[in-house]
C-alpha positions as CSV (number, residue, x, y, z in Angstrom):
1,M,0.0,-0.1,0.0
2,D,1.3,3.3,-1.0
3,R,1.4,6.3,1.8
4,D,-0.8,9.1,1.2
5,L,1.0,12.1,2.4
6,N,-2.3,13.7,3.2
7,L,-3.6,11.4,5.5
8,F,0.0,10.3,6.9
9,P,2.2,13.7,7.0
10,N,6.3,13.0,7.0
11,D,6.8,13.9,10.6
12,N,6.4,12.1,13.8
13,I,2.7,12.0,14.3
14,G,1.9,10.7,10.5
15,D,5.1,8.0,11.1
16,S,3.9,6.7,14.0
17,L,0.3,6.5,12.6
18,W,1.4,4.6,9.4
19,Q,3.4,2.3,11.1
20,M,0.2,1.5,13.2
21,K,-1.9,1.5,10.0
22,E,0.8,-0.8,8.4
23,A,0.8,-3.2,11.3
24,G,-3.3,-3.7,10.7
25,D,-4.7,-1.5,13.4
26,D,-8.0,-0.1,12.7
27,L,-7.4,3.6,13.6
28,E,-11.1,4.4,13.1
29,I,-11.4,2.4,16.7
30,I,-11.9,5.1,19.6
31,R,-9.4,4.6,21.9
32,E,-7.5,6.3,25.1
33,V,-4.4,7.9,23.9
34,E,-1.6,9.2,26.3
35,F,-0.2,12.3,25.8
36,S,2.9,13.3,28.1
37,V,4.2,17.1,29.3
38,L,7.1,17.3,31.3
39,F,7.5,20.0,34.0
40,P,10.1,21.4,35.9
41,S,8.7,21.2,39.5
42,Q,5.7,19.1,40.9
43,A,4.1,22.7,41.6
44,L,4.0,23.8,37.8
45,A,2.8,19.8,36.7
46,L,-0.4,20.1,39.3
47,Q,-1.2,23.5,38.3
48,F,-1.1,22.4,34.5
49,G,-3.2,19.3,35.7
50,Q,-6.0,21.5,37.5
51,L,-6.3,23.1,34.3
52,L,-6.9,19.9,32.7
53,L,-9.0,18.6,35.3
54,E,-11.4,21.7,35.0
55,N,-11.7,20.8,31.4
56,S,-13.3,17.1,32.3
57,Q,-9.7,15.5,30.9
58,K,-8.5,12.4,32.6
59,L,-4.8,12.6,33.8
60,S,-2.0,11.6,36.0
61,C,0.9,13.4,37.7
62,T,4.5,11.4,38.7
63,P,7.8,11.6,38.9
64,F,9.7,11.3,35.8
65,Q,13.3,9.9,35.8
66,D,14.5,10.3,32.6
67,N,15.0,13.9,32.6
68,E,16.7,15.8,35.6
69,A,15.8,19.5,34.0
70,L,11.9,18.4,33.7
71,P,11.4,15.6,36.7
72,W,7.2,15.5,36.6
73,E,5.3,14.2,34.2
74,I,1.4,14.8,33.1
75,T,-0.1,12.3,30.8
76,A,-3.4,13.3,29.5
77,Y,-5.8,10.2,28.2
78,P,-8.3,11.5,26.0
79,E,-10.1,9.1,23.7
80,M,-10.3,9.5,20.0
81,S,-10.0,7.9,16.7
82,L,-6.6,7.8,15.7
83,N,-6.0,10.2,12.8
84,Y,-3.5,13.1,11.7
85,Q,-5.9,16.1,12.9
86,N,-7.0,14.7,15.9
87,I,-3.6,13.8,17.9
88,S,-2.4,17.2,16.2
89,D,-4.5,19.5,17.2
90,Y,-4.6,17.7,20.8
91,Q,-0.8,18.0,20.9
92,E,-1.0,21.9,19.9
93,L,-3.7,22.3,22.7
94,L,-1.0,20.7,25.2
95,V,1.7,22.5,23.8
96,T,0.3,26.0,23.6
97,N,-1.2,25.7,27.6
98,S,1.6,23.8,28.8
99,K,4.0,26.8,28.0
100,L,2.3,28.9,30.6
101,F,4.0,26.7,33.1
102,Q,6.9,25.6,31.7
103,G,5.9,22.4,30.4
104,E,7.6,20.5,27.0
105,F,5.9,18.2,25.4
106,D,7.1,14.8,25.4
107,G,5.1,12.6,22.8
108,F,2.4,10.8,22.5
109,Y,1.3,6.7,22.7
110,C,-1.5,4.0,22.4
111,L,-2.1,0.6,22.0
């Protein structure tokens, strides 16, 4: 199957979705997706987490061992079908809002 760059652009999101599609995953199935943002302090992570909670988002806040400068992680768990627009829109929402709290987007993951 040829890769449609309109559906699967040549970037991290498009590459991940394309690999899932090639592996036989049905991307239309609505599922929980994990989006992680890292923070320099627990207080800043919790402030961002409060913003997500006020918008009815499921989340977790945990220490993050792999980055000494950003040792706290907020993971949001929205449910969505996997398409480029859904993933990129939610990522942009997190990137834009986490900047107020010195957050750095760390990626997304789904089973």
